[in-house]
gemmi code that builds the backbone of each chain (N, CA, C; Angstrom):
import gemmi

chains = {
    "A": [
        ("MET", (17.270, 56.694, 68.083), (18.238, 56.426, 69.151), (19.657, 56.672, 68.629)),
        ("HIS", (20.439, 57.459, 69.352), (21.787, 57.775, 68.878), (22.786, 56.641, 69.125)),
        ("VAL", (22.695, 56.008, 70.308), (23.707, 55.014, 70.693), (23.024, 53.794, 71.304)),
        ("LYS", (23.456, 52.618, 70.899), (23.027, 51.379, 71.546), (24.183, 50.401, 71.516)),
        ("ASN", (24.151, 49.434, 72.430), (25.226, 48.443, 72.434), (24.765, 47.181, 71.719)),
        ("ILE", (25.700, 46.579, 71.023), (25.360, 45.412, 70.211), (24.789, 44.270, 71.056)),
        ("ASP", (25.211, 44.190, 72.322), (24.716, 43.109, 73.178), (23.242, 43.279, 73.536)),
        ("ASP", (22.687, 44.464, 73.300), (21.273, 44.708, 73.604), (20.378, 44.526, 72.382)),
        ("ILE", (20.953, 44.139, 71.277), (20.189, 44.034, 70.031), (19.837, 42.575, 69.773)),
        ("GLU", (18.576, 42.341, 69.494), (18.079, 40.984, 69.276), (18.792, 40.313, 68.105)),
        ("SER", (19.026, 39.021, 68.280), (19.650, 38.221, 67.232), (18.597, 37.263, 66.674)),
        ("GLU", (18.497, 37.193, 65.362), (17.524, 36.275, 64.757), (18.244, 35.252, 63.903)),
        ("VAL", (17.723, 34.029, 63.923), (18.297, 32.984, 63.073), (17.927, 33.282, 61.623)),
        ("LEU", (18.907, 33.200, 60.734), (18.644, 33.419, 59.309), (18.276, 32.066, 58.697)),
        ("GLU", (16.998, 31.894, 58.409), (16.489, 30.575, 57.989), (17.100, 30.129, 56.662)),
        ("SER", (17.510, 31.095, 55.866), (18.050, 30.753, 54.550), (19.491, 30.254, 54.626)),
        ("GLY", (20.097, 30.350, 55.815), (21.460, 29.864, 55.978), (21.504, 28.678, 56.917)),
        ("SER", (22.717, 28.222, 57.200), (22.937, 27.137, 58.149), (23.885, 27.659, 59.231)),
        ("GLY", (23.426, 27.682, 60.482), (24.266, 28.182, 61.567), (24.516, 29.678, 61.481)),
        ("VAL", (23.533, 30.404, 60.966), (23.697, 31.845, 60.745), (22.698, 32.629, 61.590)),
        ("SER", (23.185, 33.643, 62.285), (22.273, 34.568, 62.961), (22.598, 35.989, 62.517)),
        ("ARG", (21.591, 36.859, 62.662), (21.731, 38.230, 62.181), (21.175, 39.205, 63.201)),
        ("GLN", (21.901, 40.287, 63.429), (21.399, 41.404, 64.235), (21.255, 42.623, 63.327)),
        ("MET", (20.139, 43.318, 63.470), (19.927, 44.553, 62.719), (20.425, 45.691, 63.620)),
        ("LEU", (21.642, 46.170, 63.336), (22.227, 47.206, 64.203), (21.516, 48.541, 63.975)),
        ("ILE", (21.366, 48.899, 62.714), (20.606, 50.101, 62.345), (19.719, 49.681, 61.179)),
        ("GLY", (18.429, 49.572, 61.438), (17.503, 49.035, 60.450), (16.982, 50.096, 59.500)),
        ("PRO", (16.242, 49.665, 58.480), (15.717, 50.607, 57.485), (14.729, 51.620, 58.068)),
        ("GLU", (14.156, 51.313, 59.215), (13.250, 52.292, 59.838), (14.036, 53.371, 60.587)),
        ("GLU", (15.338, 53.139, 60.801), (16.186, 54.124, 61.503), (17.092, 54.880, 60.540)),
        ("GLY", (17.751, 54.137, 59.677), (18.668, 54.751, 58.707), (17.916, 55.013, 57.406)),
        ("PRO", (17.896, 56.249, 56.943), (17.061, 56.567, 55.778), (17.558, 55.968, 54.474)),
        ("ASN", (18.846, 55.674, 54.384), (19.412, 55.225, 53.104), (19.926, 53.797, 53.088)),
        ("PHE", (20.448, 53.327, 54.238), (21.037, 51.988, 54.242), (20.953, 51.398, 55.638)),
        ("ALA", (21.060, 50.075, 55.691), (20.973, 49.340, 56.952), (22.333, 48.743, 57.282)),
        ("MET", (22.660, 48.733, 58.591), (23.887, 48.102, 59.073), (23.495, 46.851, 59.855)),
        ("ARG", (24.011, 45.709, 59.437), (23.680, 44.453, 60.075), (24.959, 43.750, 60.527)),
        ("LYS", (24.853, 42.880, 61.522), (25.960, 41.994, 61.876), (25.501, 40.567, 61.655)),
        ("LEU", (26.319, 39.812, 60.944), (26.059, 38.395, 60.721), (27.070, 37.576, 61.515)),
        ("VAL", (26.601, 36.484, 62.116), (27.496, 35.529, 62.772), (27.230, 34.161, 62.153)),
        ("ILE", (28.286, 33.533, 61.668), (28.164, 32.195, 61.060), (29.064, 31.234, 61.831)),
        ("GLU", (28.456, 30.186, 62.372), (29.232, 29.178, 63.110), (30.159, 28.432, 62.158)),
        ("PRO", (31.320, 27.967, 62.664), (32.207, 27.158, 61.815), (31.434, 25.971, 61.234)),
        ("GLY", (31.553, 25.762, 59.951), (30.810, 24.702, 59.266), (29.489, 25.189, 58.688)),
        ("GLY", (29.045, 26.355, 59.119), (27.800, 26.928, 58.606), (28.049, 27.803, 57.396)),
        ("GLY", (26.958, 28.305, 56.836), (27.125, 29.168, 55.675), (25.806, 29.671, 55.126)),
        ("ILE", (25.922, 30.441, 54.065), (24.763, 30.962, 53.337), (24.964, 30.573, 51.880)),
        ("PRO", (23.975, 29.872, 51.280), (24.167, 29.432, 49.893), (24.154, 30.595, 48.907)),
        ("ALA", (24.555, 30.307, 47.687), (24.696, 31.340, 46.655), (23.374, 32.055, 46.408)),
        ("HIS", (23.459, 33.374, 46.410), (22.268, 34.195, 46.165), (22.707, 35.517, 45.554)),
        ("THR", (21.736, 36.223, 45.038), (22.002, 37.562, 44.518), (21.143, 38.563, 45.279)),
        ("SER", (21.479, 39.815, 45.112), (20.701, 40.912, 45.673), (20.747, 42.037, 44.649)),
        ("GLY", (19.688, 42.815, 44.588), (19.678, 43.943, 43.669), (20.539, 45.102, 44.132)),
        ("ALA", (21.098, 44.990, 45.341), (21.877, 46.093, 45.917), (23.252, 45.603, 46.339)),
        ("GLU", (24.239, 46.468, 46.232), (25.594, 46.126, 46.655), (25.663, 45.940, 48.183)),
        ("HIS", (26.695, 45.198, 48.641), (26.975, 45.047, 50.073), (28.381, 45.578, 50.331)),
        ("GLU", (28.538, 46.344, 51.390), (29.868, 46.763, 51.846), (30.065, 46.138, 53.217)),
        ("GLN", (31.153, 45.340, 53.341), (31.284, 44.474, 54.527), (32.660, 44.596, 55.166)),
        ("TYR", (32.704, 44.337, 56.468), (33.956, 44.363, 57.219), (33.968, 43.145, 58.143)),
        ("VAL", (35.050, 42.362, 58.080), (35.146, 41.143, 58.886), (35.666, 41.491, 60.279)),
        ("LEU", (34.848, 41.193, 61.293), (35.214, 41.477, 62.687), (36.013, 40.338, 63.308)),
        ("GLY", (35.813, 39.112, 62.838), (36.549, 37.986, 63.398), (36.179, 36.681, 62.719)),
        ("GLY", (36.969, 35.635, 63.016), (36.734, 34.329, 62.409), (37.243, 34.266, 60.980)),
        ("THR", (36.984, 33.137, 60.346), (37.449, 32.936, 58.969), (36.327, 32.309, 58.132)),
        ("ALA", (36.299, 32.678, 56.867), (35.292, 32.118, 55.953), (35.828, 32.126, 54.537)),
        ("ARG", (35.275, 31.235, 53.750), (35.408, 31.336, 52.304), (34.190, 32.091, 51.789)),
        ("VAL", (34.448, 33.063, 50.937), (33.362, 33.844, 50.348), (33.471, 33.704, 48.835)),
        ("GLY", (32.398, 33.255, 48.226), (32.342, 33.191, 46.767), (31.640, 34.426, 46.236)),
        ("ILE", (32.272, 35.078, 45.258), (31.677, 36.265, 44.630), (31.855, 36.084, 43.126)),
        ("GLY", (30.742, 35.963, 42.412), (30.844, 35.616, 40.997), (31.552, 34.276, 40.888)),
        ("ASP", (32.596, 34.175, 40.073), (33.316, 32.903, 39.952), (34.633, 32.896, 40.733)),
        ("GLN", (34.787, 33.853, 41.652), (35.985, 33.912, 42.488), (35.664, 33.390, 43.895)),
        ("VAL", (36.673, 32.779, 44.538), (36.528, 32.374, 45.939), (37.648, 33.024, 46.736)),
        ("TYR", (37.316, 33.643, 47.840), (38.267, 34.352, 48.691), (38.245, 33.738, 50.083)),
        ("GLU", (39.430, 33.666, 50.729), (39.483, 33.304, 52.143), (39.643, 34.597, 52.917)),
        ("VAL", (38.724, 34.877, 53.817), (38.736, 36.166, 54.504), (38.763, 35.970, 56.015)),
        ("GLY", (39.344, 36.962, 56.698), (39.421, 36.959, 58.148), (39.391, 38.386, 58.664)),
        ("LYS", (39.644, 38.515, 59.947), (39.552, 39.812, 60.631), (40.307, 40.915, 59.878)),
        ("GLY", (39.644, 42.035, 59.685), (40.269, 43.173, 59.031), (40.118, 43.168, 57.521)),
        ("ASP", (39.475, 42.145, 56.985), (39.241, 42.159, 55.539), (37.976, 42.964, 55.217)),
        ("VAL", (38.065, 43.667, 54.106), (36.985, 44.517, 53.610), (36.451, 43.844, 52.349)),
        ("VAL", (35.144, 43.642, 52.290), (34.544, 42.887, 51.191), (33.507, 43.762, 50.484)),
        ("PHE", (33.604, 43.831, 49.174), (32.612, 44.564, 48.385), (31.922, 43.593, 47.433)),
        ("ILE", (30.615, 43.495, 47.554), (29.834, 42.623, 46.681), (28.974, 43.501, 45.789)),
        ("PRO", (29.283, 43.535, 44.488), (28.512, 44.395, 43.584), (27.051, 43.935, 43.489)),
        ("ALA", (26.177, 44.868, 43.204), (24.764, 44.549, 42.995), (24.632, 43.476, 41.922)),
        ("GLY", (23.797, 42.484, 42.183), (23.490, 41.464, 41.184), (24.489, 40.336, 41.090)),
        ("GLU", (25.605, 40.434, 41.826), (26.663, 39.404, 41.736), (26.302, 38.233, 42.683)),
        ("PRO", (26.256, 36.998, 42.154), (25.985, 35.864, 43.047), (27.088, 35.744, 44.094)),
        ("HIS", (26.723, 35.439, 45.333), (27.731, 35.309, 46.395), (27.258, 34.329, 47.449)),
        ("TRP", (28.231, 33.739, 48.155), (27.936, 32.744, 49.202), (29.040, 32.807, 50.254)),
        ("TYR", (28.749, 32.207, 51.403), (29.686, 32.196, 52.545), (29.759, 30.790, 53.130)),
        ("GLU", (30.978, 30.388, 53.536), (31.176, 29.150, 54.302), (32.181, 29.451, 55.406)),
        ("ALA", (31.753, 29.394, 56.651), (32.675, 29.655, 57.764), (33.488, 28.406, 58.067)),
        ("TYR", (34.761, 28.603, 58.425), (35.589, 27.466, 58.826), (36.509, 27.913, 59.968)),
        ("GLY", (37.220, 26.959, 60.549), (38.130, 27.289, 61.640), (37.479, 27.076, 62.989)),
        ("GLU", (38.060, 27.686, 64.016), (37.639, 27.433, 65.400), (36.597, 28.431, 65.891)),
        ("GLU", (36.676, 29.650, 65.373), (35.809, 30.725, 65.883), (34.658, 31.000, 64.936)),
        ("SER", (33.606, 31.588, 65.475), (32.512, 32.040, 64.612), (33.003, 33.168, 63.708)),
        ("PHE", (32.479, 33.180, 62.515), (32.777, 34.239, 61.550), (31.826, 35.397, 61.812)),
        ("GLU", (32.387, 36.579, 62.025), (31.579, 37.747, 62.376), (31.792, 38.837, 61.335)),
        ("LEU", (30.699, 39.330, 60.789), (30.750, 40.219, 59.633), (29.779, 41.378, 59.813)),
        ("LEU", (30.274, 42.604, 59.644), (29.370, 43.745, 59.501), (29.028, 43.868, 58.023)),
        ("SER", (27.761, 44.082, 57.728), (27.338, 44.167, 56.328), (26.371, 45.330, 56.184)),
        ("VAL", (26.709, 46.251, 55.300), (25.881, 47.442, 55.082), (25.258, 47.348, 53.694)),
        ("VAL", (23.946, 47.523, 53.636), (23.223, 47.400, 52.353), (22.223, 48.541, 52.220)),
        ("PRO", (22.035, 49.036, 50.997), (20.995, 50.042, 50.776), (19.621, 49.489, 51.151)),
        ("ASN", (18.739, 50.367, 51.570), (17.395, 49.929, 51.957), (16.583, 49.416, 50.763)),
        ("SER", (16.882, 49.943, 49.587), (16.070, 49.587, 48.417), (16.615, 48.342, 47.743)),
        ("ASP", (15.731, 47.511, 47.287), (16.078, 46.439, 46.365), (17.159, 45.514, 46.913)),
        ("ASN", (17.046, 45.118, 48.190), (18.090, 44.260, 48.756), (17.576, 42.856, 49.083)),
        ("LYS", (16.536, 42.436, 48.420), (15.968, 41.097, 48.665), (16.946, 40.016, 48.178)),
        ("MET", (17.113, 38.967, 49.010), (17.973, 37.844, 48.623), (17.222, 36.954, 47.623)),
        ("VAL", (17.881, 36.624, 46.527), (17.314, 35.685, 45.557), (18.308, 34.541, 45.411)),
        ("PHE", (17.889, 33.316, 45.781), (18.837, 32.206, 45.783), (19.056, 31.671, 44.372)),
        ("VAL", (20.314, 31.321, 44.132), (20.742, 30.839, 42.825), (20.564, 29.331, 42.832)),
        ("LYS", (19.881, 28.824, 41.814), (19.609, 27.364, 41.741), (20.891, 26.592, 41.435)),
    ],
    "B": [
        ("MET", (37.447, 45.863, 43.074), (38.130, 44.845, 43.886), (37.152, 44.272, 44.910)),
        ("HIS", (37.067, 42.946, 44.978), (36.107, 42.335, 45.906), (36.591, 42.333, 47.350)),
        ("VAL", (37.882, 42.037, 47.546), (38.405, 41.852, 48.909), (39.734, 42.574, 49.052)),
        ("LYS", (39.902, 43.296, 50.141), (41.214, 43.867, 50.474), (41.359, 43.854, 51.980)),
        ("ASN", (42.620, 43.885, 52.454), (42.821, 43.904, 53.895), (43.069, 45.322, 54.363)),
        ("ILE", (42.552, 45.618, 55.536), (42.640, 46.976, 56.061), (44.094, 47.436, 56.218)),
        ("ASP", (45.007, 46.490, 56.456), (46.409, 46.871, 56.636), (47.048, 47.353, 55.329)),
        ("ASP", (46.410, 47.085, 54.215), (46.957, 47.506, 52.920), (46.354, 48.822, 52.435)),
        ("ILE", (45.499, 49.428, 53.254), (44.810, 50.647, 52.824), (45.489, 51.859, 53.459)),
        ("GLU", (45.788, 52.829, 52.621), (46.473, 54.042, 53.063), (45.686, 54.758, 54.154)),
        ("SER", (46.433, 55.305, 55.119), (45.829, 56.079, 56.201), (46.225, 57.534, 56.002)),
        ("GLU", (45.259, 58.433, 56.093), (45.570, 59.864, 55.928), (45.207, 60.608, 57.213)),
        ("VAL", (46.032, 61.595, 57.544), (45.742, 62.419, 58.716), (44.550, 63.318, 58.385)),
        ("LEU", (43.597, 63.370, 59.312), (42.429, 64.241, 59.111), (42.781, 65.611, 59.700)),
        ("GLU", (43.044, 66.564, 58.815), (43.564, 67.870, 59.248), (42.570, 68.611, 60.143)),
        ("SER", (41.301, 68.314, 59.945), (40.277, 69.019, 60.719), (40.165, 68.503, 62.151)),
        ("GLY", (40.858, 67.422, 62.460), (40.835, 66.877, 63.821), (42.201, 66.979, 64.461)),
        ("SER", (42.296, 66.446, 65.666), (43.560, 66.390, 66.400), (43.833, 64.928, 66.732)),
        ("GLY", (44.948, 64.409, 66.235), (45.287, 63.003, 66.488), (44.353, 62.035, 65.784)),
        ("VAL", (43.864, 62.438, 64.620), (42.866, 61.630, 63.898), (43.428, 61.182, 62.552)),
        ("SER", (43.287, 59.899, 62.247), (43.609, 59.432, 60.907), (42.412, 58.674, 60.344)),
        ("ARG", (42.376, 58.621, 59.038), (41.227, 58.014, 58.358), (41.688, 57.117, 57.225)),
        ("GLN", (41.061, 55.964, 57.113), (41.255, 55.087, 55.956), (39.936, 54.981, 55.207)),
        ("MET", (40.012, 55.080, 53.886), (38.833, 54.902, 53.048), (38.778, 53.422, 52.665)),
        ("LEU", (37.946, 52.659, 53.364), (37.890, 51.210, 53.106), (37.202, 50.935, 51.765)),
        ("ILE", (36.074, 51.569, 51.556), (35.374, 51.486, 50.266), (34.936, 52.909, 49.939)),
        ("GLY", (35.603, 53.511, 48.972), (35.381, 54.915, 48.668), (34.224, 55.132, 47.708)),
        ("PRO", (33.879, 56.401, 47.490), (32.750, 56.725, 46.608), (32.969, 56.305, 45.155)),
        ("GLU", (34.219, 56.087, 44.766), (34.463, 55.617, 43.395), (34.230, 54.097, 43.294)),
        ("GLU", (34.133, 53.423, 44.443), (33.910, 51.967, 44.441), (32.464, 51.621, 44.810)),
        ("GLY", (31.976, 52.234, 45.873), (30.609, 51.962, 46.327), (29.672, 52.986, 45.702)),
        ("PRO", (28.660, 52.537, 44.975), (27.820, 53.495, 44.242), (26.959, 54.375, 45.144)),
        ("ASN", (26.666, 53.927, 46.334), (25.720, 54.664, 47.180), (26.319, 55.247, 48.448)),
        ("PHE", (27.293, 54.562, 49.028), (27.835, 55.038, 50.304), (29.284, 54.591, 50.449)),
        ("ALA", (30.002, 55.285, 51.332), (31.415, 54.992, 51.570), (31.576, 54.423, 52.971)),
        ("MET", (32.519, 53.461, 53.108), (32.864, 52.892, 54.417), (34.258, 53.376, 54.771)),
        ("ARG", (34.374, 54.050, 55.917), (35.656, 54.583, 56.353), (35.999, 54.029, 57.734)),
        ("LYS", (37.289, 53.988, 58.066), (37.700, 53.722, 59.444), (38.417, 54.942, 59.972)),
        ("LEU", (38.000, 55.387, 61.131), (38.652, 56.501, 61.814), (39.410, 55.968, 63.019)),
        ("VAL", (40.606, 56.497, 63.253), (41.365, 56.196, 64.470), (41.675, 57.525, 65.151)),
        ("ILE", (41.313, 57.638, 66.422), (41.582, 58.860, 67.186), (42.430, 58.490, 68.400)),
        ("GLU", (43.600, 59.110, 68.504), (44.487, 58.848, 69.643), (43.848, 59.365, 70.932)),
        ("PRO", (44.148, 58.709, 72.064), (43.630, 59.231, 73.338), (44.036, 60.701, 73.500)),
        ("GLY", (43.085, 61.533, 73.871), (43.338, 62.967, 73.982), (43.021, 63.734, 72.715)),
        ("GLY", (42.886, 63.031, 71.611), (42.548, 63.672, 70.345), (41.047, 63.733, 70.132)),
        ("GLY", (40.677, 64.360, 69.018), (39.248, 64.446, 68.742), (38.942, 65.188, 67.464)),
        ("ILE", (37.660, 65.304, 67.199), (37.154, 66.067, 66.044), (36.151, 67.069, 66.595)),
        ("PRO", (36.350, 68.377, 66.294), (35.437, 69.375, 66.849), (34.037, 69.289, 66.243)),
        ("ALA", (33.112, 69.990, 66.861), (31.710, 69.917, 66.457), (31.532, 70.337, 65.000)),
        ("HIS", (30.813, 69.526, 64.273), (30.543, 69.808, 62.865), (29.220, 69.163, 62.476)),
        ("THR", (28.737, 69.574, 61.334), (27.531, 68.944, 60.798), (27.856, 68.352, 59.435)),
        ("SER", (26.943, 67.525, 58.964), (27.039, 66.951, 57.627), (25.624, 66.878, 57.085)),
        ("GLY", (25.500, 67.024, 55.778), (24.172, 66.921, 55.176), (23.658, 65.495, 55.111)),
        ("ALA", (24.508, 64.526, 55.498), (24.133, 63.115, 55.382), (24.309, 62.410, 56.719)),
        ("GLU", (23.472, 61.445, 56.990), (23.578, 60.654, 58.218), (24.855, 59.819, 58.246)),
        ("HIS", (25.292, 59.437, 59.458), (26.420, 58.518, 59.629), (25.923, 57.288, 60.391)),
        ("GLU", (26.303, 56.121, 59.937), (26.038, 54.887, 60.685), (27.394, 54.324, 61.084)),
        ("GLN", (27.590, 54.141, 62.396), (28.929, 53.873, 62.913), (28.950, 52.673, 63.860)),
        ("TYR", (30.113, 52.025, 63.921), (30.309, 50.880, 64.813), (31.686, 51.029, 65.473)),
        ("VAL", (31.720, 50.964, 66.796), (32.977, 51.151, 67.535), (33.733, 49.826, 67.591)),
        ("LEU", (34.954, 49.824, 67.008), (35.787, 48.624, 66.983), (36.642, 48.488, 68.240)),
        ("GLY", (36.991, 49.620, 68.876), (37.812, 49.550, 70.082), (38.074, 50.924, 70.656)),
        ("GLY", (38.624, 50.945, 71.876), (38.908, 52.213, 72.541), (37.650, 52.836, 73.119)),
        ("THR", (37.827, 54.039, 73.660), (36.694, 54.740, 74.291), (36.721, 56.206, 73.871)),
        ("ALA", (35.528, 56.778, 73.758), (35.417, 58.194, 73.403), (34.118, 58.762, 73.958)),
        ("ARG", (34.137, 60.068, 74.155), (32.895, 60.811, 74.343), (32.471, 61.314, 72.966)),
        ("VAL", (31.185, 61.115, 72.675), (30.638, 61.585, 71.402), (29.482, 62.523, 71.724)),
        ("GLY", (29.580, 63.749, 71.223), (28.473, 64.688, 71.366), (27.605, 64.638, 70.123)),
        ("ILE", (26.299, 64.503, 70.327), (25.350, 64.503, 69.200), (24.209, 65.425, 69.606)),
        ("GLY", (24.056, 66.537, 68.874), (23.089, 67.543, 69.319), (23.494, 68.020, 70.705)),
        ("ASP", (22.594, 68.017, 71.660), (22.941, 68.460, 73.018), (23.161, 67.289, 73.975)),
        ("GLN", (23.351, 66.088, 73.431), (23.611, 64.901, 74.256), (25.092, 64.532, 74.162)),
        ("VAL", (25.625, 63.968, 75.262), (26.987, 63.437, 75.247), (26.927, 61.961, 75.654)),
        ("TYR", (27.579, 61.115, 74.887), (27.577, 59.676, 75.138), (29.009, 59.206, 75.346)),
        ("GLU", (29.212, 58.241, 76.256), (30.505, 57.568, 76.371), (30.365, 56.243, 75.644)),
        ("VAL", (31.211, 56.034, 74.657), (31.060, 54.843, 73.832), (32.348, 54.027, 73.813)),
        ("GLY", (32.194, 52.726, 73.590), (33.317, 51.797, 73.503), (32.967, 50.649, 72.577)),
        ("LYS", (33.844, 49.656, 72.571), (33.721, 48.531, 71.636), (32.308, 47.925, 71.637)),
        ("GLY", (31.769, 47.746, 70.462), (30.442, 47.131, 70.340), (29.302, 48.129, 70.392)),
        ("ASP", (29.610, 49.406, 70.538), (28.534, 50.402, 70.492), (28.244, 50.783, 69.043)),
        ("VAL", (26.967, 50.989, 68.795), (26.452, 51.351, 67.478), (25.970, 52.800, 67.593)),
        ("VAL", (26.440, 53.647, 66.702), (26.152, 55.081, 66.793), (25.446, 55.532, 65.514)),
        ("PHE", (24.340, 56.239, 65.691), (23.629, 56.816, 64.541), (23.599, 58.328, 64.688)),
        ("ILE", (24.152, 59.015, 63.695), (24.162, 60.477, 63.695), (23.245, 60.956, 62.574)),
        ("PRO", (22.111, 61.565, 62.939), (21.174, 62.000, 61.895), (21.783, 63.108, 61.030)),
        ("ALA", (21.326, 63.206, 59.797), (21.763, 64.279, 58.891), (21.524, 65.626, 59.558)),
        ("GLY", (22.520, 66.511, 59.459), (22.360, 67.876, 59.950), (22.590, 68.059, 61.440)),
        ("GLU", (22.769, 66.965, 62.191), (22.928, 67.070, 63.650), (24.401, 67.390, 63.967)),
        ("PRO", (24.660, 68.463, 64.729), (26.055, 68.736, 65.109), (26.608, 67.584, 65.951)),
        ("HIS", (27.860, 67.222, 65.718), (28.451, 66.123, 66.490), (29.960, 66.308, 66.597)),
        ("TRP", (30.533, 65.718, 67.656), (31.969, 65.815, 67.909), (32.440, 64.550, 68.625)),
        ("TYR", (33.775, 64.366, 68.649), (34.386, 63.184, 69.273), (35.566, 63.629, 70.127)),
        ("GLU", (35.730, 62.974, 71.269), (36.936, 63.140, 72.104), (37.341, 61.759, 72.600)),
        ("ALA", (38.497, 61.267, 72.172), (38.957, 59.947, 72.627), (39.614, 60.074, 73.999)),
        ("TYR", (39.412, 59.065, 74.823), (40.077, 59.051, 76.136), (40.450, 57.608, 76.471)),
        ("GLY", (41.212, 57.453, 77.556), (41.618, 56.107, 77.966), (42.995, 55.770, 77.439)),
        ("GLU", (43.298, 54.484, 77.408), (44.659, 54.016, 77.087), (44.826, 53.677, 75.616)),
        ("GLU", (43.755, 53.243, 75.006), (43.843, 52.751, 73.621), (43.302, 53.775, 72.638)),
        ("SER", (43.732, 53.671, 71.402), (43.143, 54.494, 70.346), (41.680, 54.110, 70.149)),
        ("PHE", (40.891, 55.104, 69.844), (39.480, 54.896, 69.551), (39.361, 54.549, 68.074)),
        ("GLU", (38.716, 53.436, 67.783), (38.618, 52.952, 66.407), (37.153, 52.814, 66.017)),
        ("LEU", (36.803, 53.446, 64.908), (35.401, 53.583, 64.530), (35.222, 53.292, 63.049)),
        ("LEU", (34.284, 52.416, 62.727), (33.833, 52.305, 61.340), (32.713, 53.298, 61.136)),
        ("SER", (32.744, 54.036, 60.051), (31.721, 55.051, 59.795), (31.278, 54.962, 58.341)),
        ("VAL", (29.989, 54.786, 58.146), (29.439, 54.652, 56.795), (28.577, 55.866, 56.505)),
        ("VAL", (28.833, 56.502, 55.365), (28.101, 57.728, 54.999), (27.700, 57.671, 53.528)),
        ("PRO", (26.531, 58.226, 53.208), (26.131, 58.312, 51.801), (27.149, 59.134, 51.010)),
        ("ASN", (27.296, 58.833, 49.744), (28.248, 59.573, 48.912), (27.819, 61.025, 48.697)),
        ("SER", (26.525, 61.267, 48.719), (26.026, 62.615, 48.417), (25.988, 63.465, 49.674)),
        ("ASP", (26.322, 64.704, 49.515), (26.049, 65.712, 50.542), (26.662, 65.359, 51.903)),
        ("ASN", (27.926, 64.891, 51.919), (28.506, 64.505, 53.212), (29.674, 65.416, 53.625)),
        ("LYS", (29.691, 66.632, 53.115), (30.757, 67.576, 53.450), (30.652, 67.987, 54.923)),
        ("MET", (31.819, 68.010, 55.611), (31.843, 68.448, 57.010), (31.756, 69.977, 57.070)),
        ("VAL", (30.862, 70.489, 57.883), (30.771, 71.942, 58.112), (30.962, 72.163, 59.609)),
        ("PHE", (32.026, 72.889, 59.974), (32.330, 73.032, 61.393), (31.425, 74.064, 62.047)),
        ("VAL", (31.046, 73.773, 63.282), (30.134, 74.625, 64.046), (30.994, 75.615, 64.835)),
        ("LYS", (30.693, 76.881, 64.670), (31.470, 77.919, 65.361), (31.216, 77.877, 66.867)),
    ],
}
model = gemmi.Model(1)
for chain_id, residues in chains.items():
    chain = gemmi.Chain(chain_id)
    for i, (resn, *xyz) in enumerate(residues, 1):
        res = gemmi.Residue()
        res.name, res.seqid = resn, gemmi.SeqId(i, " ")
        for name, pos in zip(("N", "CA", "C"), xyz):
            atom = gemmi.Atom()
            atom.name, atom.element = name, gemmi.Element(name[0])
            atom.pos, atom.b_iso = gemmi.Position(*pos), 0.0
            res.add_atom(atom)
        chain.add_residue(res)
    model.add_chain(chain)
structure = gemmi.Structure()
structure.add_model(model)
structure.setup_entities()
């Protein structure tokens, strides 16, 4: 399929997070090399620290969050570009009034989430 | 660099288009597998038909455009997700009042634009 609207794409609750839903905009069965996903995190929600074998390239569409990457913490909002290197522990905590909305692109290979104890 | 804001990223005019500028949000020297770019096309501007050896995964941030992919023409706007298969001729024409704003993710390999006569 060449074109679809985001409002027509199913949203699934991400069980590993709190107040997090995910839409697969272009999944691994469509894109041969990488997947494009949208994450929405409600204020107060988040995703605990985890690693992935693959890098993430992300763009913040709206809302605000703290993002931990390695031992750094960043406050991010609309228009911020986030790069998470492969293997780097990272986490998200949304805050503020609006839901945090993030586009996240990841290679199809080796992108399993592994939670950090 | 883990985080940067889009307003701090240089914008370059895309000579192969008309009224088109491009920002390299995460370039091939930063992302090992794929690059994330933002394209802005002024109303009335566009990019003529071309092919690329690599697929494009795209998300429309704002504005409206006609996008030709193969022998299909689509009218797209905010929230539309666009997939352009490798090797498929494609073009853009922005219309309406606002600039057309597009995130476009492409593999680092084999993504040279070849214009269709």
